[in-house]
Structures are given as structure tokens and as C-alpha cells.
C-alpha positions, 0 to 999 in steps of 0.5 A: 430536502435542504442538507448540508453542502459537505454531507455528499463529501462524508457519504464518500469518506464513509463510503471509503472507510467501508471499502476499508473495513472489507478489506481489512477484515478479508487480508485478516482471514487470507493471511491466517492460512498456513504455507507450505515449503519444499526443501532440497539440496541446490548443488549448481549453488551449494545451498540448502532452498527452502522453497515456498509451494502453498501460499495465500492467493490474493483475490483480484477483488481486492485490486477493484476495491483499491480503486474504489477506495480511492474514487470515492475519497479523490471526489469526496477532496474535489466536492470540498473544494468545489463547496468551498470555491462557492462559499468563498466567493459569494456563491458563484459557480466553479468551473469544470475545472475545479479540484482538489489540488494535489501537488509538491509544494516546493514548486507549482502548488500555490499556482495550482491551488489558484487554477483550480479552486479560484477565489479560495479565502486566506483561511481555506488556501492556507488550509489547502497549502497545508497538506501537501507534498513536501520533499522527503516525506510520507503523504497520504495525498499523494499516494491518493492521487496515484492511486486513483490516476493508476485506476482510472487511466492505467491499471488495477493497483496490484497487490503484493505480498511481502515477507515481514519475518523469516525465522529458521531452526536447523534440527537435524544437519547431515554430511556438511556444515553451514557455510559462515562465510557466506549469509544466509539469503531469504525472501521479504518483498514480492513473495510468492508460490516458487519464491526461495524463502532461505537459501542457506550456504552449505559445505559439504564433508567430501562427495556426500550430499548435504541433506538438512531439515529445516522448520521455518516460521514467515509472516508476511502481509499485502502491501501496494505497488510502490511498496506501501502498506495496507496500513497506508490506505488507513492514513490516506482516509485519515488525512482526508477525513481530517480536511472534511473536520478541519473546514 
């Protein structure tokens, strides 16, 4: 039974969408869990410390799913490049090196496009060039290539907890005052059990031990090793889908 030549590429894109939805749903559940903290006076630094003792545990399966997500979308792009080369050369079988190039447009992208998908029509060549990396701009395809290469050749993509915002209120303060000459330290990147969410500098009254009751509220979210949020995965999927629609 014959089918549209780009149907396999669409099937890979659809599979990636299902993986993304699974990740997104699981993240909503995991990050809805409450966090616990412990508070204490650090005499060495003269700070009141709020330390995280319970937080979301990131399943290793997420790293596996991200690898599968990246592989499906990278394969989809390669299917598209192969079919375009086959079409534009009048049915000549592309070489084994044929793949959708992802490269910085400023230097060797055009040469790489010609090497990896030789014979593209001007229309399709313009399409491939138009989605390449621009200096100083976020590029979803560049991130896709990094995720896919990491998973294939180096390691599973780690998922890191990032503190989005930390709000606090001092409900009670005894034997001290805030040292307003020093900043309050807050945790953001790579938050985990044992992280100090807050370090509040204090001035003790005489030899008395300071004591605070601090109410905290933290919101946090998962991110990838390079600092990209999970929302970047959606941007990758939408970018690859847009390329398919433009063909």
C-alpha cells in the first residue's frame, strides 16, 4: 500500500508530541507536591538559614523520554531532507550521508547544506537555510541537535530543578535585627534537598542567640542542563512541525 512520502516524518513528529505531553503531565504532578524546610541560626556567617529538606524527586525516566523526544524529531528532519533530495533530483537515491543540516548560518551552513542534501531546488534550499542558527538568538533546532547528540554519544539529559521565585515573610524575630547592609541570599539554579533557600543576615543583640520564624513560599520548575525550560521542548516540536508544513 502506497502512502504519502512524508507520512513517516509526520509519524515521528506525532510520537514526539505524545512524549512531550507525557512529560508535561508528569511534571505538573511532581511539582505540585509540597516542600519542607528547616530553619536555624548559622553563627559562622551570622545568617538565619532556611534549608530545603523535602522537594520533588526528578524521575530518571524523564531523561529517557527527553532522549526519545529528541531522537524522533531529529529523525523526522532527516526523513524530510531525504525525501526532498529524492524529489528534487528526479528520483536519484540520496547518499547515506543525507540529513537535515543544523549549523550556524554565519559560517559553513551553506556548504554543509550542499554536502548533506545535494541537489535541493532553490525553494527547498531557501527553506533549509531559513531555519538555521542566527548569532545571539535562541534556535530550537540547535537545541534539538544538542539534546540528540548528548543522548546518542555522551549522556542522558539531566533535568534540574530551578527556583522560579521565593517569597518570604518574617513572622517573628527575637534577639536580633536584620542587617540591612547585606543582601538576603536566595537559591535559584539547581535547587535540591539540602539547598539553602534563604540566608538572611542578622545583627544579634549582645550575646543572645537570634531566632526567627520565617514563612516561605517557593515556586520552581524543571529545566535542562543548558538552562532551557521544559517549554523549550514545545518550541522544538513546533519548529519541526512548521518545517514539515512548509514543505
